C-alpha positions as CSV (number, residue, x, y, z in Angstrom):
1,W,15.6,6.3,-15.9
2,F,14.3,4.2,-18.7
3,S,14.6,7.1,-21.2
4,E,18.1,7.8,-20.0
5,K,19.1,4.2,-20.3
6,H,17.9,3.8,-23.9
7,G,18.8,7.2,-25.2
8,K,15.3,8.2,-26.3
9,V,12.3,9.8,-24.5
10,I,9.8,7.2,-23.3
11,E,6.6,9.0,-22.3
12,S,4.5,5.9,-21.6
13,R,4.9,2.2,-21.1
14,A,2.5,-0.7,-21.7
15,W,1.7,-2.6,-18.6
16,R,-0.5,-5.5,-17.5
17,K,-3.3,-5.3,-15.0
18,A,-4.2,-8.0,-12.5
19,H,-7.8,-8.2,-11.3
20,V,-8.1,-10.4,-8.2
21,M,-10.4,-11.6,-5.5
22,C,-8.9,-12.5,-2.2
23,G,-9.8,-13.8,1.2
24,T,-9.8,-11.3,4.1
25,A,-8.4,-13.6,6.8
26,T,-5.6,-15.4,4.9
27,H,-5.0,-13.1,1.9
28,I,-5.2,-16.0,-0.4
29,V,-6.0,-15.1,-4.0
30,T,-9.2,-16.9,-4.9
31,A,-9.5,-15.7,-8.5
32,V,-7.2,-13.8,-10.9
33,E,-7.5,-12.4,-14.4
34,V,-4.6,-10.6,-16.1
35,T,-5.5,-8.1,-18.8
36,P,-4.0,-5.2,-20.8
37,S,-3.8,-1.9,-19.0
38,N,-6.7,-0.4,-20.9
39,T,-9.2,-3.1,-19.9
40,A,-12.2,-1.8,-17.9
41,D,-12.5,-3.1,-14.3
42,A,-16.3,-3.5,-13.9
43,P,-16.8,-6.3,-16.5
44,M,-14.1,-8.5,-14.7
45,L,-16.0,-8.8,-11.4
46,P,-18.7,-11.3,-12.3
47,D,-16.3,-14.0,-13.5
48,L,-13.9,-13.4,-10.6
49,A,-16.8,-13.8,-8.1
50,K,-18.2,-16.9,-9.9
51,T,-14.7,-18.5,-9.9
52,T,-14.3,-17.7,-6.2
53,A,-17.8,-19.1,-5.4
54,K,-16.8,-22.5,-6.9
55,G,-14.3,-23.1,-4.1
56,F,-15.2,-20.8,-1.3
57,T,-18.3,-19.6,0.6
58,V,-18.7,-15.9,-0.4
59,G,-20.5,-13.8,2.2
60,E,-19.5,-10.4,1.1
61,V,-17.8,-8.7,-1.9
62,S,-16.1,-5.4,-1.3
63,A,-14.8,-3.5,-4.4
64,D,-13.8,0.0,-5.3
65,K,-15.9,2.4,-7.4
66,A,-14.4,1.1,-10.7
67,Y,-16.4,-2.1,-10.2
68,L,-19.7,-0.3,-9.7
69,S,-22.5,-1.5,-12.0
70,Y,-26.1,-2.7,-11.9
71,K,-24.9,-6.1,-13.3
72,N,-22.2,-6.5,-10.7
73,T,-24.5,-5.9,-7.8
74,A,-27.0,-8.4,-9.2
75,E,-24.4,-11.0,-9.9
76,I,-23.0,-10.8,-6.4
77,E,-26.4,-11.2,-4.9
78,D,-27.1,-14.1,-7.2
79,L,-24.1,-15.9,-5.6
80,G,-25.7,-15.3,-2.1
81,A,-23.3,-12.6,-1.1
82,K,-23.8,-8.9,-0.2
83,P,-22.1,-6.3,-2.4
84,F,-20.2,-3.4,-0.8
85,I,-19.2,-1.0,-3.6
86,P,-19.3,2.7,-2.9
87,F,-21.3,4.9,-5.2
88,K,-19.9,7.6,-7.6
89,S,-20.9,11.2,-7.2
90,N,-23.2,11.0,-10.2
91,S,-25.1,7.9,-9.0
92,V,-28.8,8.3,-8.7
93,E,-31.3,6.7,-6.3
94,P,-32.3,3.4,-8.0
95,W,-35.6,1.5,-8.6
96,P,-36.8,-0.1,-5.3
97,G,-36.3,-3.8,-4.8
98,T,-33.2,-4.2,-6.9
99,P,-29.7,-5.3,-5.6
100,W,-28.5,-1.8,-6.5
101,A,-31.3,-0.3,-4.4
102,R,-30.5,-2.4,-1.4
103,M,-26.8,-1.5,-1.6
104,Y,-27.6,2.2,-2.3
105,H,-29.9,2.5,0.8
106,L,-27.3,0.9,3.1
107,Y,-24.7,3.3,1.6
108,A,-26.9,6.4,1.9
109,Y,-28.8,5.8,5.2
110,R,-26.4,3.6,7.2
111,S,-23.1,4.7,5.9
112,D,-21.1,3.7,9.0
113,E,-22.3,0.1,8.7
114,F,-21.6,0.1,4.9
115,L,-18.1,1.5,5.4
116,D,-17.3,-1.1,8.1
117,H,-17.8,-3.8,5.4
118,Y,-16.4,-1.8,2.5
119,H,-13.1,-1.2,4.3
120,R,-12.3,-4.9,4.0
121,R,-11.5,-4.0,0.4
122,S,-8.1,-2.8,1.7
123,N,-7.2,-6.5,2.0
124,V,-6.7,-6.6,-1.8
125,E,-4.2,-3.7,-1.5
126,T,-2.4,-5.7,1.1
127,V,-2.2,-8.7,-1.2
128,F,-0.8,-6.6,-4.0
129,S,1.7,-5.1,-1.5
130,M,2.7,-8.6,-0.3
131,I,3.3,-9.8,-3.9
132,K,5.3,-6.8,-4.9
133,R,7.5,-6.9,-1.7
134,K,8.3,-10.6,-2.1
135,F,8.5,-10.9,-5.8
136,G,9.2,-7.4,-7.1
137,D,6.8,-5.0,-8.8
138,G,8.2,-5.3,-12.4
139,I,7.8,-8.0,-15.0
140,R,10.4,-8.8,-17.6
141,G,8.5,-10.9,-20.2
142,R,8.6,-9.5,-23.7
143,T,5.3,-10.8,-25.0
144,D,1.9,-10.4,-23.6
145,T,1.6,-14.1,-22.9
146,A,5.0,-14.2,-21.1
147,Q,4.0,-11.2,-19.0
148,D,0.6,-12.7,-18.2
149,N,2.4,-16.0,-17.1
150,E,4.9,-14.1,-15.0
151,V,2.1,-12.3,-13.2
152,L,0.2,-15.5,-12.7
153,A,3.4,-17.2,-11.4
154,K,3.8,-14.4,-8.8
155,V,0.2,-14.9,-7.7
156,L,0.7,-18.7,-7.4
157,A,3.9,-18.2,-5.4
158,H,2.1,-15.8,-3.1
159,N,-0.7,-18.3,-2.6
160,L,1.8,-21.0,-1.6
161,C,3.4,-18.6,0.9
162,V,0.1,-17.8,2.5
163,L,-1.0,-21.4,2.6
164,I,2.2,-22.4,4.4
165,Q,1.7,-19.4,6.8
166,S,-1.9,-20.5,7.5
167,F,-0.8,-24.1,8.2
168,H,1.5,-22.8,10.9
169,E,-0.7,-20.1,12.3
170,L,-3.9,-22.1,12.3
171,G,-2.3,-25.5,13.3
172,I,-3.5,-27.3,10.2
173,E,-1.8,-30.5,9.3
174,A,-1.9,-31.3,5.6
175,D,-1.8,-34.8,4.3
176,L,0.1,-34.2,1.1
177,A,0.2,-37.8,0.2
178,K,-3.6,-37.7,-0.4
179,V,-3.2,-34.5,-2.5
180,A,-0.5,-36.1,-4.7
181,A,-2.6,-39.2,-5.3
C-alpha cells in the first residue's frame, strides 16, 4: 500500500523498537528504552532490570532467547531475582556455580518448573497488544526523536490506563493532593 500510495517501490522501512519490562499482575510498564530497529536486544536487559528494581521488588525476570547472555543472568541475580531465559540450540553446559549454570540446570533437568515461570513472559506481549489496540500500531513522527517521544507517550498513556484500572479493581484510594504537593 505504501509503495502504491507514493508511486515507487518501498522494499523496507525504518522502524523503532521498544524494549520494556512490565509487571505480571497489572501490566504496568516499569522500564522502557526506545532504540533503532537494528539494536541488539541482550544489552538492553541490565539497564531495564536496574531501572525496574529502583521502584519495584523484582522476584523473577522472564525474557525470550534474544536476551540470553552470561552477563544478563548475572545482572538479574545481582538484583536478587531469578532469571528465566530459555537457551538456544547451540548453548552448552556452563561452568558450575554461575548464574548461567543455575538457570541452565533448571532449564535442562526441571523443564516443567522452568517453563511455568518462563511463560510469564507472555505478559509483555499482552502489554504490546494493549498499547497497539488502544493507541494504534503506527507512529507518525518524522525524526528519530519525535518517533521515540511518540512511543514513550503511548507507554505513558498505557501506564495511566492500567493505574486507573488497578485503582478500581484493587480498591485503592489515591490521595492525589499529596502527589501534587
